[in-house]
C-alpha positions as CSV (number, residue, x, y, z in Angstrom):
1,M,97.9,91.1,203.0
2,T,100.3,93.5,204.4
3,S,99.6,94.8,208.0
4,P,99.8,98.6,208.6
5,R,102.5,97.7,211.2
6,R,104.7,96.2,208.5
7,L,104.2,99.1,206.2
8,L,105.1,101.5,209.2
9,V,108.4,99.5,210.0
10,A,109.4,99.4,206.3
11,G,108.7,103.2,205.9
12,L,110.7,104.0,209.0
13,G,113.5,101.9,207.7
14,I,113.6,103.6,204.3
15,V,113.6,106.9,206.1
16,G,116.4,105.8,208.3
17,L,118.4,104.6,205.3
18,L,118.0,107.9,203.6
19,A,118.9,109.9,206.7
20,C,122.2,107.8,207.0
21,G,123.0,108.4,203.4
22,W,122.5,112.1,203.8
23,G,124.7,112.1,206.8
24,L,127.4,110.4,205.0
25,W,127.2,112.6,202.2
26,F,127.4,115.8,204.5
27,A,130.3,114.3,206.4
28,S,132.1,113.6,203.1
29,L,131.6,117.0,201.9
30,W,132.8,118.5,205.2
31,A,135.9,116.4,205.3
32,F,136.6,116.5,201.6
33,G,134.7,119.3,200.1
34,D,137.7,121.0,198.8
35,E,139.0,118.1,197.0
36,G,137.4,118.7,193.6
37,S,133.7,118.8,194.6
38,L,131.5,121.0,192.9
39,P,128.1,122.4,194.4
40,P,125.2,121.7,192.1
41,K,124.4,124.3,189.4
42,W,121.3,125.4,191.2
43,R,123.4,126.9,194.0
44,I,124.7,129.5,191.5
45,P,122.9,132.8,191.9
46,D,120.2,133.7,189.2
47,V,121.2,136.3,186.6
48,P,118.7,139.1,186.3
49,A,117.0,139.9,183.1
50,G,119.0,142.0,180.6
51,A,122.4,140.4,182.1
52,T,124.0,137.8,179.9
53,V,126.1,134.9,180.9
54,V,129.2,135.1,178.7
55,D,131.2,132.1,179.9
56,E,130.5,129.3,182.5
57,S,133.3,127.0,183.6
58,E,134.8,124.9,186.2
59,T,138.0,126.1,187.8
60,C,140.2,124.1,190.1
61,A,143.2,125.3,192.1
62,S,145.0,124.5,195.3
63,G,142.0,125.6,197.3
64,G,139.5,123.3,195.5
65,C,137.1,123.6,192.7
66,S,134.4,126.2,192.0
67,W,132.0,127.3,189.2
68,Q,133.1,130.4,187.4
69,L,130.6,132.5,185.7
70,T,131.3,135.6,183.7
71,V,128.2,137.9,183.4
72,A,127.9,140.8,181.1
73,P,125.6,143.5,182.8
74,A,122.6,144.9,180.9
75,A,123.1,148.0,178.8
76,G,123.9,151.2,180.9
77,Q,124.6,148.9,184.1
78,S,128.0,148.6,185.7
79,P,129.4,145.4,186.9
80,Q,129.2,146.9,190.5
81,E,125.5,147.7,189.9
82,L,125.0,144.0,188.7
83,A,126.6,142.8,191.7
84,E,124.3,144.8,194.1
85,T,121.3,143.7,192.0
86,M,122.2,140.1,192.5
87,G,123.1,140.5,196.3
88,L,126.6,139.9,195.7
89,S,128.2,143.3,196.6
90,E,129.9,141.6,199.4
91,N,131.3,138.0,199.7
92,R,128.8,135.6,201.2
93,T,128.4,132.1,202.6
94,E,125.2,130.1,202.0
95,P,124.2,127.4,204.6
96,P,123.8,123.8,203.8
97,K,120.4,123.0,202.1
98,L,118.3,119.8,202.2
99,L,119.5,118.5,198.9
100,D,123.0,119.9,199.2
101,P,124.5,119.6,202.6
102,G,127.7,121.7,202.1
103,S,128.3,125.4,202.9
104,V,128.8,127.3,199.7
105,Y,130.8,130.5,199.2
106,V,129.8,133.1,196.6
107,V,132.3,135.7,195.5
108,A,131.8,138.3,192.7
109,E,134.5,140.6,191.2
110,P,134.3,143.3,188.6
111,R,136.6,142.5,185.7
112,D,137.0,144.2,182.3
113,G,133.5,145.6,182.4
114,Q,132.0,142.2,183.5
115,L,131.1,140.5,186.8
116,V,133.0,137.3,187.6
117,I,131.3,135.1,190.0
118,H,132.8,132.2,191.8
119,V,130.8,129.6,193.6
120,G,132.2,126.7,195.5
121,Y,132.3,124.6,198.7
122,E,133.8,126.2,201.9
């Protein structure tokens, strides 16, 4: 039979290993986040009803990699209004999350009647 003390020690050991792994992941994103790493897709802002995702791709340049999302606004809505609806009228930085320890930038720009959104690690 396993004693409660052994279970506690084993549980603390597992939590410690997970914390160390998360810390190493965080440190690698901090040090090498601009070297081709992409944030998880769930960090891309939600597109409101009526708007349509026209294109979604990964783009890489000298500054690193990012998700690029091209969104067509709903009928009668301008790209600027779509950006305001999505909370993207200004560039923003989102803090680290528990499941993604990197800071993420979100930039939106109107282009050719659509809204182009870039999401990548800082």
